[in-house]
Backbone as JSON Lines, residues from 0, in Angstrom:
{"i":0,"aa":"M","n":[3.1,16.28,30.08],"ca":[4.28,15.59,29.65],"c":[5.51,16.39,29.79]}
{"i":1,"aa":"I","n":[6.58,15.85,30.23],"ca":[7.9,16.55,30.16],"c":[8.96,15.76,29.5]}
{"i":2,"aa":"G","n":[9.63,16.33,28.58],"ca":[10.73,15.63,27.94],"c":[11.91,16.09,28.61]}
{"i":3,"aa":"I","n":[12.79,15.03,28.79],"ca":[14.17,15.19,29.46],"c":[15.13,14.74,28.57]}
{"i":4,"aa":"V","n":[16.28,15.47,28.5],"ca":[17.54,14.84,27.85],"c":[18.62,14.97,28.75]}
{"i":5,"aa":"E","n":[19.79,14.36,28.32],"ca":[20.96,14.17,29.16],"c":[20.71,13.58,30.6]}
{"i":6,"aa":"T","n":[19.99,12.54,30.53],"ca":[19.57,11.86,31.79],"c":[20.71,11.29,32.64]}
{"i":7,"aa":"H","n":[21.74,10.87,31.81],"ca":[22.97,10.24,32.48],"c":[22.63,8.98,33.26]}
{"i":8,"aa":"L","n":[21.66,8.3,32.9],"ca":[21.25,7.02,33.58],"c":[21.84,5.76,32.99]}
{"i":9,"aa":"V","n":[22.15,4.87,33.91],"ca":[22.45,3.55,33.48],"c":[21.66,2.44,34.18]}
{"i":10,"aa":"N","n":[20.75,1.83,33.49],"ca":[19.99,0.77,34.05],"c":[19.04,1.42,35.22]}
{"i":11,"aa":"H","n":[18.63,2.74,35.09],"ca":[17.86,3.35,36.09],"c":[16.67,3.97,35.46]}
{"i":12,"aa":"S","n":[15.82,4.46,36.21],"ca":[14.65,5.34,35.69],"c":[14.5,6.44,36.56]}
{"i":13,"aa":"I","n":[13.59,7.37,36.1],"ca":[13.26,8.52,36.91],"c":[12.04,8.31,37.62]}
{"i":14,"aa":"C","n":[11.99,8.64,38.97],"ca":[10.71,8.28,39.71],"c":[10.3,9.62,40.31]}
{"i":15,"aa":"I","n":[9.15,10.15,40.03],"ca":[8.44,11.33,40.4],"c":[7.06,11.07,40.74]}
{"i":16,"aa":"D","n":[6.47,11.57,41.8],"ca":[5.09,11.25,42.21],"c":[4.18,11.55,40.97]}
{"i":17,"aa":"N","n":[3.17,10.65,40.64],"ca":[2.15,10.93,39.67],"c":[2.61,11.0,38.2]}
{"i":18,"aa":"Y","n":[3.85,10.64,38.04],"ca":[4.35,10.47,36.67],"c":[4.87,9.04,36.44]}
{"i":19,"aa":"K","n":[4.86,8.77,35.16],"ca":[5.53,7.46,34.78],"c":[6.67,7.81,33.72]}
{"i":20,"aa":"W","n":[7.76,7.15,33.91],"ca":[8.97,7.46,33.09],"c":[9.05,6.47,31.99]}
{"i":21,"aa":"Y","n":[9.25,7.16,30.56],"ca":[9.48,6.31,29.46],"c":[10.99,6.67,28.91]}
{"i":22,"aa":"G","n":[12.02,5.93,29.3],"ca":[13.38,6.43,28.82],"c":[14.1,5.58,27.87]}
{"i":23,"aa":"N","n":[15.15,6.19,27.35],"ca":[16.06,5.49,26.49],"c":[17.44,5.77,26.89]}
{"i":24,"aa":"N","n":[18.04,5.08,27.75],"ca":[19.34,5.3,28.22],"c":[20.4,4.89,27.19]}
{"i":25,"aa":"R","n":[21.53,5.78,27.17],"ca":[22.54,5.6,26.15],"c":[23.08,4.14,26.34]}
{"i":26,"aa":"K","n":[23.23,3.35,25.25],"ca":[23.58,1.9,25.37],"c":[25.23,1.85,25.32]}
{"i":27,"aa":"L","n":[25.91,2.64,24.6],"ca":[27.35,2.64,24.56],"c":[28.03,3.48,25.53]}
{"i":28,"aa":"I","n":[28.44,3.03,26.7],"ca":[29.07,3.74,27.72],"c":[30.57,3.26,27.85]}
{"i":29,"aa":"H","n":[31.45,4.25,28.06],"ca":[32.78,3.83,28.22],"c":[33.06,3.03,29.42]}
{"i":30,"aa":"T","n":[33.85,1.94,29.39],"ca":[33.98,0.99,30.45],"c":[34.44,1.64,31.74]}
{"i":31,"aa":"R","n":[35.17,2.78,31.59],"ca":[35.63,3.28,32.84],"c":[34.77,4.43,33.23]}
{"i":32,"aa":"A","n":[33.65,4.76,32.5],"ca":[32.87,5.82,33.02],"c":[32.19,5.48,34.4]}
{"i":33,"aa":"K","n":[32.12,6.39,35.29],"ca":[31.42,6.32,36.6],"c":[30.0,6.65,36.47]}
{"i":34,"aa":"T","n":[29.54,7.29,35.5],"ca":[28.13,7.48,35.35],"c":[27.86,7.3,33.99]}
{"i":35,"aa":"G","n":[26.41,7.3,33.65],"ca":[26.03,7.25,32.27],"c":[26.2,8.59,31.5]}
{"i":36,"aa":"S","n":[25.92,8.64,30.31],"ca":[25.92,9.9,29.48],"c":[24.75,9.98,28.56]}
{"i":37,"aa":"G","n":[24.48,11.13,28.03],"ca":[23.34,11.18,27.14],"c":[22.06,10.69,27.8]}
{"i":38,"aa":"G","n":[21.21,10.1,26.98],"ca":[20.0,9.47,27.59],"c":[18.77,10.56,27.32]}
{"i":39,"aa":"V","n":[17.66,9.99,26.94],"ca":[16.41,10.85,26.78],"c":[15.19,10.14,27.26]}
{"i":40,"aa":"G","n":[14.09,10.86,27.5],"ca":[12.92,10.28,28.04],"c":[11.82,11.15,28.24]}
{"i":41,"aa":"L","n":[10.65,10.56,28.49],"ca":[9.39,11.36,28.73],"c":[8.81,11.04,30.01]}
{"i":42,"aa":"L","n":[8.47,11.94,30.74],"ca":[7.63,11.88,31.92],"c":[6.15,12.12,31.58]}
{"i":43,"aa":"V","n":[5.34,11.22,32.03],"ca":[3.85,11.3,31.47],"c":[3.07,11.17,32.74]}
{"i":44,"aa":"K","n":[2.02,12.14,32.96],"ca":[1.25,12.07,34.0],"c":[0.5,10.95,34.09]}
{"i":45,"aa":"E","n":[0.34,10.24,35.28],"ca":[-0.36,8.98,35.36],"c":[-1.72,9.03,35.0]}
{"i":46,"aa":"E","n":[-2.38,10.21,35.06],"ca":[-3.85,10.32,34.72],"c":[-4.06,9.94,33.4]}
{"i":47,"aa":"L","n":[-3.07,10.28,32.43],"ca":[-3.23,9.97,31.05],"c":[-3.18,8.38,30.83]}
{"i":48,"aa":"L","n":[-2.79,7.6,31.78],"ca":[-2.82,6.1,31.63],"c":[-4.24,5.58,31.73]}
{"i":49,"aa":"T","n":[-5.1,6.35,32.22],"ca":[-6.49,5.9,32.48],"c":[-7.24,6.0,31.0]}
{"i":50,"aa":"T","n":[-6.7,6.93,30.17],"ca":[-7.22,7.18,28.91],"c":[-6.62,6.42,27.71]}
{"i":51,"aa":"F","n":[-5.21,6.37,27.82],"ca":[-4.43,5.94,26.71],"c":[-3.57,4.77,27.13]}
{"i":52,"aa":"N","n":[-3.23,3.85,26.18],"ca":[-2.4,2.79,26.28],"c":[-1.08,3.52,25.89]}
{"i":53,"aa":"I","n":[-0.02,3.41,26.58],"ca":[1.26,4.32,26.36],"c":[2.43,3.23,26.34]}
{"i":54,"aa":"D","n":[3.07,3.23,25.21],"ca":[4.3,2.48,25.15],"c":[5.39,3.04,24.36]}
{"i":55,"aa":"I","n":[6.66,2.5,24.61],"ca":[7.69,2.96,23.8],"c":[7.71,2.29,22.46]}
{"i":56,"aa":"E","n":[7.67,3.07,21.46],"ca":[7.53,2.64,20.13],"c":[8.8,2.27,19.38]}
{"i":57,"aa":"D","n":[9.9,3.17,19.78],"ca":[11.1,2.89,19.18],"c":[12.27,3.52,20.08]}
{"i":58,"aa":"E","n":[13.19,2.75,20.36],"ca":[14.4,3.15,21.28],"c":[15.61,2.59,20.58]}
{"i":59,"aa":"S","n":[15.68,2.37,19.38],"ca":[16.78,1.69,18.64],"c":[17.94,2.58,18.46]}
{"i":60,"aa":"T","n":[17.77,3.81,18.59],"ca":[18.85,4.76,18.36],"c":[19.2,5.59,19.76]}
{"i":61,"aa":"D","n":[20.42,5.6,20.02],"ca":[20.84,6.41,21.15],"c":[20.57,7.87,20.75]}
{"i":62,"aa":"G","n":[19.91,8.53,21.79],"ca":[19.51,9.93,21.68],"c":[18.22,10.23,21.08]}
{"i":63,"aa":"I","n":[17.36,9.17,20.64],"ca":[15.96,9.21,20.13],"c":[15.24,8.33,20.85]}
{"i":64,"aa":"T","n":[14.03,8.7,21.39],"ca":[12.95,7.78,21.74],"c":[11.72,8.2,21.18]}
{"i":65,"aa":"W","n":[10.77,7.17,20.9],"ca":[9.45,7.54,20.39],"c":[8.43,6.8,21.34]}
{"i":66,"aa":"I","n":[7.45,7.54,21.79],"ca":[6.37,7.14,22.58],"c":[5.07,7.1,21.9]}
{"i":67,"aa":"K","n":[4.29,6.04,21.97],"ca":[3.04,5.91,21.17],"c":[2.01,5.97,22.24]}
{"i":68,"aa":"F","n":[0.9,6.87,21.95],"ca":[-0.26,7.08,22.75],"c":[-1.54,6.57,21.98]}
{"i":69,"aa":"V","n":[-2.29,5.63,22.49],"ca":[-3.33,5.02,21.73],"c":[-4.73,5.09,22.77]}
{"i":70,"aa":"E","n":[-5.57,5.93,22.31],"ca":[-6.79,5.94,23.21],"c":[-7.58,4.56,23.37]}
{"i":71,"aa":"K","n":[-7.72,4.2,24.67],"ca":[-8.3,2.93,25.0],"c":[-9.6,2.49,24.38]}
{"i":72,"aa":"N","n":[-10.51,3.62,24.39],"ca":[-11.76,3.29,23.65],"c":[-11.98,3.64,22.27]}
{"i":73,"aa":"N","n":[-10.82,4.02,21.64],"ca":[-10.88,4.35,20.22],"c":[-9.47,4.14,19.73]}
{"i":74,"aa":"D","n":[-9.08,3.13,19.27],"ca":[-7.71,2.82,18.95],"c":[-7.29,3.46,17.64]}
{"i":75,"aa":"S","n":[-8.24,4.21,16.95],"ca":[-8.07,4.88,15.78],"c":[-7.39,6.27,16.13]}
{"i":76,"aa":"N","n":[-7.65,6.63,17.37],"ca":[-7.07,8.07,17.87],"c":[-5.74,7.69,18.48]}
{"i":77,"aa":"K","n":[-4.82,8.09,17.93],"ca":[-3.44,7.88,18.34],"c":[-2.4,9.04,17.92]}
{"i":78,"aa":"F","n":[-1.39,9.12,18.8],"ca":[-0.36,10.14,18.45],"c":[0.91,9.61,18.91]}
{"i":79,"aa":"Y","n":[2.11,10.43,18.44],"ca":[3.39,9.96,18.93],"c":[4.13,11.22,19.48]}
{"i":80,"aa":"V","n":[4.97,10.93,20.37],"ca":[5.82,11.86,20.92],"c":[7.33,11.33,20.89]}
{"i":81,"aa":"S","n":[8.18,12.19,20.52],"ca":[9.53,11.87,20.49],"c":[10.44,12.84,21.32]}
{"i":82,"aa":"V","n":[11.41,12.24,21.93],"ca":[12.29,13.21,22.57],"c":[13.75,12.84,22.11]}
{"i":83,"aa":"V","n":[14.47,13.88,21.87],"ca":[15.78,13.68,21.14],"c":[16.84,14.42,21.81]}
{"i":84,"aa":"Y","n":[18.21,14.03,21.61],"ca":[19.25,14.72,22.14],"c":[20.4,14.45,21.04]}
{"i":85,"aa":"L","n":[20.88,15.67,20.41],"ca":[22.07,15.53,19.34],"c":[23.17,16.23,20.22]}
{"i":86,"aa":"P","n":[24.14,15.46,20.56],"ca":[25.35,16.09,21.18],"c":[25.99,17.27,20.42]}
{"i":87,"aa":"P","n":[26.5,18.12,21.05],"ca":[27.24,19.36,20.38],"c":[28.24,19.02,19.45]}
{"i":88,"aa":"E","n":[28.5,19.8,18.4],"ca":[29.5,19.75,17.55],"c":[30.88,19.68,18.31]}
{"i":89,"aa":"F","n":[31.75,18.85,17.83],"ca":[33.07,18.89,18.38],"c":[33.36,18.33,19.85]}
{"i":90,"aa":"S","n":[32.2,17.96,20.37],"ca":[32.19,17.31,21.8],"c":[32.71,15.88,21.63]}
{"i":91,"aa":"A","n":[33.13,15.3,22.88],"ca":[33.61,13.91,22.8],"c":[32.53,13.02,22.43]}
{"i":92,"aa":"R","n":[31.33,13.19,22.54],"ca":[30.17,12.5,22.16],"c":[29.56,12.88,20.86]}
{"i":93,"aa":"S","n":[30.24,13.64,20.06],"ca":[29.54,14.3,18.92],"c":[29.23,13.03,17.87]}
{"i":94,"aa":"T","n":[28.22,13.25,17.14],"ca":[27.83,12.15,16.16],"c":[27.62,12.84,14.76]}
{"i":95,"aa":"N","n":[27.5,12.07,13.77],"ca":[27.21,12.56,12.54],"c":[25.78,13.08,12.31]}
{"i":96,"aa":"A","n":[25.73,14.44,12.22],"ca":[24.45,15.08,12.29],"c":[23.47,14.64,11.12]}
{"i":97,"aa":"Y","n":[24.13,14.43,9.93],"ca":[23.34,14.01,8.73],"c":[22.6,12.69,9.09]}
{"i":98,"aa":"E","n":[23.49,11.78,9.51],"ca":[23.04,10.43,9.87],"c":[21.78,10.54,10.93]}
{"i":99,"aa":"F","n":[22.15,11.32,11.9],"ca":[21.05,11.42,12.95],"c":[19.79,11.97,12.51]}
{"i":100,"aa":"F","n":[19.76,13.0,11.58],"ca":[18.49,13.48,11.16],"c":[17.99,12.49,10.01]}
{"i":101,"aa":"D","n":[18.85,11.84,9.35],"ca":[18.23,10.73,8.35],"c":[17.53,9.79,9.15]}
{"i":102,"aa":"T","n":[18.07,9.31,10.31],"ca":[17.41,8.27,11.09],"c":[16.12,8.76,11.58]}
{"i":103,"aa":"L","n":[16.06,10.05,12.08],"ca":[14.82,10.71,12.52],"c":[13.87,10.8,11.5]}
{"i":104,"aa":"M","n":[14.34,11.1,10.22],"ca":[13.46,11.2,9.15],"c":[12.79,9.89,8.82]}
{"i":105,"aa":"S","n":[13.5,8.79,8.72],"ca":[13.04,7.41,8.49],"c":[11.98,7.01,9.41]}
{"i":106,"aa":"Q","n":[12.17,7.44,10.81],"ca":[11.15,7.04,11.82],"c":[9.91,7.88,11.66]}
{"i":107,"aa":"I","n":[10.08,9.15,11.25],"ca":[8.8,9.88,11.02],"c":[8.01,9.27,9.86]}
{"i":108,"aa":"Y","n":[8.65,8.84,8.87],"ca":[8.05,8.17,7.62],"c":[7.36,6.86,7.99]}
{"i":109,"aa":"S","n":[7.85,6.33,9.05],"ca":[7.24,5.03,9.54],"c":[5.85,5.15,10.39]}
{"i":110,"aa":"I","n":[5.57,6.39,10.72],"ca":[4.32,6.77,11.28],"c":[3.13,6.69,10.36]}
{"i":111,"aa":"P","n":[2.13,6.05,10.76],"ca":[0.95,5.94,9.94],"c":[0.49,7.32,9.44]}
{"i":112,"aa":"N","n":[0.12,7.27,8.18],"ca":[-0.33,8.54,7.55],"c":[-1.41,9.26,8.29]}
{"i":113,"aa":"G","n":[-1.29,10.44,8.62],"ca":[-2.47,11.24,9.26],"c":[-2.27,11.24,10.91]}
{"i":114,"aa":"C","n":[-1.4,10.47,11.53],"ca":[-1.25,10.48,12.87],"c":[-0.45,11.56,13.34]}
{"i":115,"aa":"P","n":[-0.93,12.45,14.28],"ca":[-0.08,13.61,14.83],"c":[1.09,13.14,15.45]}
{"i":116,"aa":"F","n":[2.11,13.88,15.53],"ca":[3.44,13.66,16.17],"c":[4.03,15.0,16.47]}
{"i":117,"aa":"Y","n":[4.78,14.85,17.56],"ca":[5.51,15.98,18.24],"c":[6.86,15.5,18.56]}
{"i":118,"aa":"I","n":[7.7,16.41,18.29],"ca":[9.28,16.06,18.62],"c":[9.79,17.2,19.58]}
{"i":119,"aa":"C","n":[10.35,16.98,20.53],"ca":[11.04,17.95,21.47],"c":[12.48,17.4,21.91]}
{"i":120,"aa":"G","n":[13.16,18.46,22.19],"ca":[14.61,17.99,22.61],"c":[15.6,19.08,22.27]}
{"i":121,"aa":"D","n":[16.83,18.61,22.7],"ca":[18.19,19.5,22.54],"c":[18.77,18.97,21.21]}
{"i":122,"aa":"F","n":[18.7,19.98,20.2],"ca":[19.18,19.62,18.92],"c":[20.51,20.26,18.82]}
{"i":123,"aa":"N","n":[21.01,20.96,19.77],"ca":[22.26,21.73,19.7],"c":[22.5,22.49,18.28]}
{"i":124,"aa":"S","n":[21.36,22.85,17.88],"ca":[21.26,23.52,16.54],"c":[20.78,25.05,16.63]}
{"i":125,"aa":"R","n":[21.61,25.94,16.14],"ca":[21.16,27.3,16.32],"c":[20.82,27.75,14.82]}
{"i":126,"aa":"I","n":[19.36,28.14,14.79],"ca":[19.0,28.37,13.29],"c":[18.84,29.99,13.05]}
{"i":127,"aa":"G","n":[19.11,30.69,14.11],"ca":[19.01,32.06,13.84],"c":[17.67,32.57,13.15]}
{"i":128,"aa":"D","n":[17.79,33.31,12.12],"ca":[16.65,33.83,11.46],"c":[16.37,33.08,10.11]}
{"i":129,"aa":"M","n":[17.05,31.84,9.89],"ca":[16.84,30.98,8.76],"c":[15.54,30.43,8.63]}
{"i":130,"aa":"E","n":[14.95,30.28,7.52],"ca":[13.68,29.76,7.34],"c":[13.7,28.14,7.6]}
{"i":131,"aa":"D","n":[12.59,27.81,8.38],"ca":[12.4,26.36,8.56],"c":[11.3,25.81,7.71]}
{"i":132,"aa":"Y","n":[11.15,26.45,6.7],"ca":[10.16,25.98,5.69],"c":[10.58,26.56,4.22]}
{"i":133,"aa":"I","n":[9.8,26.14,3.28],"ca":[10.1,26.44,1.79],"c":[9.38,27.79,1.49]}
{"i":134,"aa":"L","n":[10.12,28.81,1.33],"ca":[9.35,30.1,0.92],"c":[8.7,29.93,-0.3]}
{"i":135,"aa":"G","n":[7.54,30.48,-0.39],"ca":[6.52,30.55,-1.55],"c":[5.85,29.3,-1.78]}
{"i":136,"aa":"V","n":[5.99,28.31,-0.92],"ca":[5.31,27.0,-0.98],"c":[4.51,26.73,0.28]}
{"i":137,"aa":"D","n":[5.24,26.9,1.44],"ca":[4.6,26.74,2.73],"c":[4.06,28.02,3.28]}
{"i":138,"aa":"N","n":[2.87,28.03,3.88],"ca":[2.25,29.18,4.4],"c":[2.23,29.08,5.95]}
{"i":139,"aa":"L","n":[3.18,29.63,6.74],"ca":[3.27,29.4,8.05],"c":[3.3,30.87,8.87]}
{"i":140,"aa":"P","n":[2.85,30.79,10.04],"ca":[2.99,32.06,10.94],"c":[4.49,32.56,11.08]}
{"i":141,"aa":"E","n":[4.65,33.79,11.11],"ca":[6.05,34.34,11.28],"c":[6.61,33.87,12.61]}
{"i":142,"aa":"R","n":[7.95,33.54,12.55],"ca":[8.63,33.14,13.76],"c":[9.33,34.24,14.47]}
{"i":143,"aa":"E","n":[9.05,34.37,15.73],"ca":[9.67,35.51,16.4],"c":[11.05,35.0,16.85]}
{"i":144,"aa":"V","n":[12.09,35.74,16.4],"ca":[13.46,35.22,16.56],"c":[14.17,35.99,17.72]}
{"i":145,"aa":"I","n":[14.7,35.33,18.73],"ca":[15.48,36.06,19.72],"c":[16.95,35.6,19.8]}
{"i":146,"aa":"D","n":[17.29,34.6,19.1],"ca":[18.75,34.23,18.92],"c":[19.03,34.19,17.48]}
{"i":147,"aa":"F","n":[19.77,35.13,17.1],"ca":[20.1,35.49,15.68],"c":[21.34,34.77,15.18]}
{"i":148,"aa":"K","n":[21.97,34.03,16.01],"ca":[23.18,33.23,15.65],"c":[22.84,31.87,15.02]}
{"i":149,"aa":"A","n":[23.69,31.35,14.24],"ca":[23.28,29.9,13.53],"c":[24.67,29.33,13.54]}
{"i":150,"aa":"N","n":[24.57,28.04,13.48],"ca":[25.7,27.06,13.31],"c":[25.38,26.12,12.15]}
{"i":151,"aa":"S","n":[26.42,25.25,11.9],"ca":[26.32,24.18,10.86],"c":[25.16,23.3,11.06]}
{"i":152,"aa":"Y","n":[24.97,22.78,12.3],"ca":[23.89,21.95,12.8],"c":[22.54,22.56,12.4]}
{"i":153,"aa":"G","n":[22.42,23.96,12.6],"ca":[21.24,24.67,12.3],"c":[20.87,24.59,10.81]}
{"i":154,"aa":"E","n":[21.79,24.64,9.95],"ca":[21.39,24.49,8.58],"c":[21.06,23.06,8.31]}
{"i":155,"aa":"I","n":[21.64,22.21,8.67],"ca":[21.13,20.8,8.56],"c":[19.8,20.56,9.13]}
{"i":156,"aa":"F","n":[19.56,21.11,10.36],"ca":[18.24,20.92,10.97],"c":[17.16,21.62,10.1]}
{"i":157,"aa":"C","n":[17.26,22.78,9.58],"ca":[16.43,23.51,8.79],"c":[16.05,22.72,7.45]}
{"i":158,"aa":"E","n":[17.08,22.18,6.84],"ca":[16.91,21.23,5.71],"c":[16.0,20.03,6.05]}
{"i":159,"aa":"F","n":[16.34,19.47,7.17],"ca":[15.49,18.31,7.67],"c":[14.1,18.75,7.9]}
{"i":160,"aa":"L","n":[13.78,19.9,8.46],"ca":[12.54,20.25,8.55],"c":[11.77,20.54,7.32]}
{"i":161,"aa":"S","n":[12.4,21.0,6.4],"ca":[11.71,21.2,5.0],"c":[11.37,19.94,4.43]}
{"i":162,"aa":"N","n":[12.28,18.9,4.66],"ca":[12.12,17.64,4.05],"c":[10.93,16.75,4.54]}
{"i":163,"aa":"V","n":[10.66,17.11,5.91],"ca":[9.64,16.28,6.68],"c":[8.32,17.1,6.75]}
{"i":164,"aa":"N","n":[8.35,18.28,6.18],"ca":[7.16,19.13,6.29],"c":[6.7,19.52,7.7]}
{"i":165,"aa":"C","n":[7.82,19.92,8.59],"ca":[7.61,20.24,9.91],"c":[8.2,21.66,10.1]}
{"i":166,"aa":"C","n":[7.83,22.15,11.25],"ca":[8.34,23.49,11.62],"c":[8.52,23.59,13.13]}
{"i":167,"aa":"V","n":[9.4,24.46,13.52],"ca":[9.59,24.78,14.95],"c":[8.44,25.55,15.52]}
{"i":168,"aa":"L","n":[7.97,25.08,16.73],"ca":[7.08,25.89,17.44],"c":[7.54,27.17,18.18]}
{"i":169,"aa":"N","n":[8.9,27.14,18.67],"ca":[9.48,28.22,19.26],"c":[9.37,29.45,18.5]}
{"i":170,"aa":"G","n":[8.78,30.53,19.03],"ca":[8.47,31.71,18.53],"c":[7.29,31.82,17.85]}
{"i":171,"aa":"R","n":[6.46,30.72,17.75],"ca":[5.08,30.66,17.13],"c":[4.03,30.13,18.02]}
{"i":172,"aa":"N","n":[2.94,30.82,18.09],"ca":[1.88,30.41,19.03],"c":[2.37,30.21,20.34]}
{"i":173,"aa":"H","n":[3.14,31.07,20.79],"ca":[3.81,30.92,22.08],"c":[3.24,31.55,23.33]}
{"i":174,"aa":"I","n":[3.32,30.9,24.28],"ca":[2.99,31.52,25.59],"c":[4.18,32.34,26.07]}
{"i":175,"aa":"S","n":[5.3,31.86,26.0],"ca":[6.59,32.59,26.22],"c":[7.6,32.08,25.24]}
{"i":176,"aa":"N","n":[8.39,33.09,24.88],"ca":[9.64,32.75,23.96],"c":[10.86,33.21,24.58]}
{"i":177,"aa":"D","n":[11.78,32.22,24.94],"ca":[12.89,32.58,25.69],"c":[13.98,31.82,25.22]}
{"i":178,"aa":"Y","n":[15.26,32.18,25.7],"ca":[16.41,31.34,25.51],"c":[16.25,29.94,26.15]}
{"i":179,"aa":"T","n":[16.82,28.88,25.61],"ca":[16.74,27.61,26.17],"c":[17.91,27.27,26.78]}
{"i":180,"aa":"Y","n":[19.03,27.89,26.5],"ca":[20.34,27.65,27.26],"c":[20.88,28.93,27.65]}
{"i":181,"aa":"V","n":[21.24,29.06,28.92],"ca":[21.8,30.29,29.4],"c":[22.95,29.92,30.4]}
{"i":182,"aa":"S","n":[24.15,30.54,30.17],"ca":[25.3,30.31,30.89],"c":[26.06,31.6,31.06]}
{"i":183,"aa":"T","n":[27.32,31.52,31.84],"ca":[28.17,32.67,31.69],"c":[28.72,33.04,30.39]}
{"i":184,"aa":"R","n":[28.7,32.09,29.54],"ca":[29.22,32.34,28.23],"c":[28.25,32.98,27.25]}
{"i":185,"aa":"G","n":[27.03,33.05,27.61],"ca":[26.05,33.57,26.81],"c":[24.66,32.67,26.8]}
{"i":186,"aa":"S","n":[23.86,33.09,25.9],"ca":[22.52,32.53,25.81],"c":[22.2,32.15,24.32]}
{"i":187,"aa":"S","n":[21.36,31.07,24.21],"ca":[21.02,30.59,22.77],"c":[19.76,29.73,22.97]}
{"i":188,"aa":"V","n":[19.35,29.7,21.69],"ca":[18.11,28.73,21.61],"c":[18.61,27.4,20.75]}
{"i":189,"aa":"V","n":[18.67,26.3,21.43],"ca":[19.12,25.0,20.92],"c":[18.17,23.84,21.16]}
{"i":190,"aa":"D","n":[17.15,24.18,21.99],"ca":[16.17,23.15,22.34],"c":[14.87,23.57,21.57]}
{"i":191,"aa":"F","n":[14.2,22.59,20.88],"ca":[13.03,23.02,19.97],"c":[11.89,21.87,20.23]}
{"i":192,"aa":"C","n":[10.54,22.42,20.01],"ca":[9.55,21.63,19.8],"c":[9.23,21.71,18.21]}
{"i":193,"aa":"I","n":[9.04,20.63,17.68],"ca":[8.69,20.63,16.3],"c":[7.35,19.68,16.02]}
{"i":194,"aa":"T","n":[6.73,20.15,14.99],"ca":[5.48,19.4,14.75],"c":[5.17,19.6,13.13]}
{"i":195,"aa":"P","n":[4.4,18.64,12.52],"ca":[3.93,18.91,11.09],"c":[3.24,20.21,10.95]}
{"i":196,"aa":"F","n":[3.23,20.77,9.76],"ca":[2.59,22.06,9.6],"c":[1.1,22.08,10.13]}
{"i":197,"aa":"E","n":[0.38,20.94,9.7],"ca":[-1.03,20.97,9.95],"c":[-1.38,20.98,11.42]}
{"i":198,"aa":"N","n":[-0.45,20.72,12.25],"ca":[-0.72,20.53,13.82],"c":[-0.21,21.85,14.59]}
{"i":199,"aa":"I","n":[0.28,22.87,13.81],"ca":[0.88,23.9,14.56],"c":[-0.08,24.68,15.38]}
{"i":200,"aa":"N","n":[-1.39,24.65,15.19],"ca":[-2.21,25.41,16.01],"c":[-2.8,24.62,17.26]}
{"i":201,"aa":"S","n":[-2.29,23.35,17.35],"ca":[-2.88,22.61,18.39],"c":[-1.95,22.61,19.58]}
{"i":202,"aa":"L","n":[-0.87,23.27,19.49],"ca":[0.18,23.33,20.68],"c":[0.53,24.71,21.03]}
{"i":203,"aa":"K","n":[0.86,24.94,22.23],"ca":[1.53,26.22,22.56],"c":[2.59,25.92,23.53]}
{"i":204,"aa":"I","n":[3.79,26.71,23.47],"ca":[4.9,26.27,24.28],"c":[5.34,27.63,24.98]}
């Protein structure tokens, strides 16, 4: 599976051999815009379609899509994947970060208890070496930090993670740990994979 953000699609989808696209294009586009903006989605290998029924579960919010996977021969075996995009602070498309994370939290709480879920995407949140869990309460592997800068979105993001009992996978159980944004102006980590504490050992990034 490949999560993609800022697809900039309008009434279109992404076509790649051996993959199926599940996307959520931005609904509110300026009338004079020549192309779309924002947009998120998930590319899923077609071979998974032989084992799972795969459907878009929720695309009600711009910048967030939820995909549901249910095993065909065992409908009690299911999991959810979400792809998200939170526009940068002070950008023309900036949104209220508190409302964004509140919406995401409500969607998480709607998932049946015990079902695994994974969220990936561009949060435009720099968390530096801030804790993404409650010290003295949660017991998690130490996170290897490479981007030590933080921003206000990062503080809101870490508070959100503590509230939903999730943590970032970046820097934990990793195959590689690198910057997710690189430009002539510098490098940063603003794209994350997150999952509930109990699922942390089932994924590597």
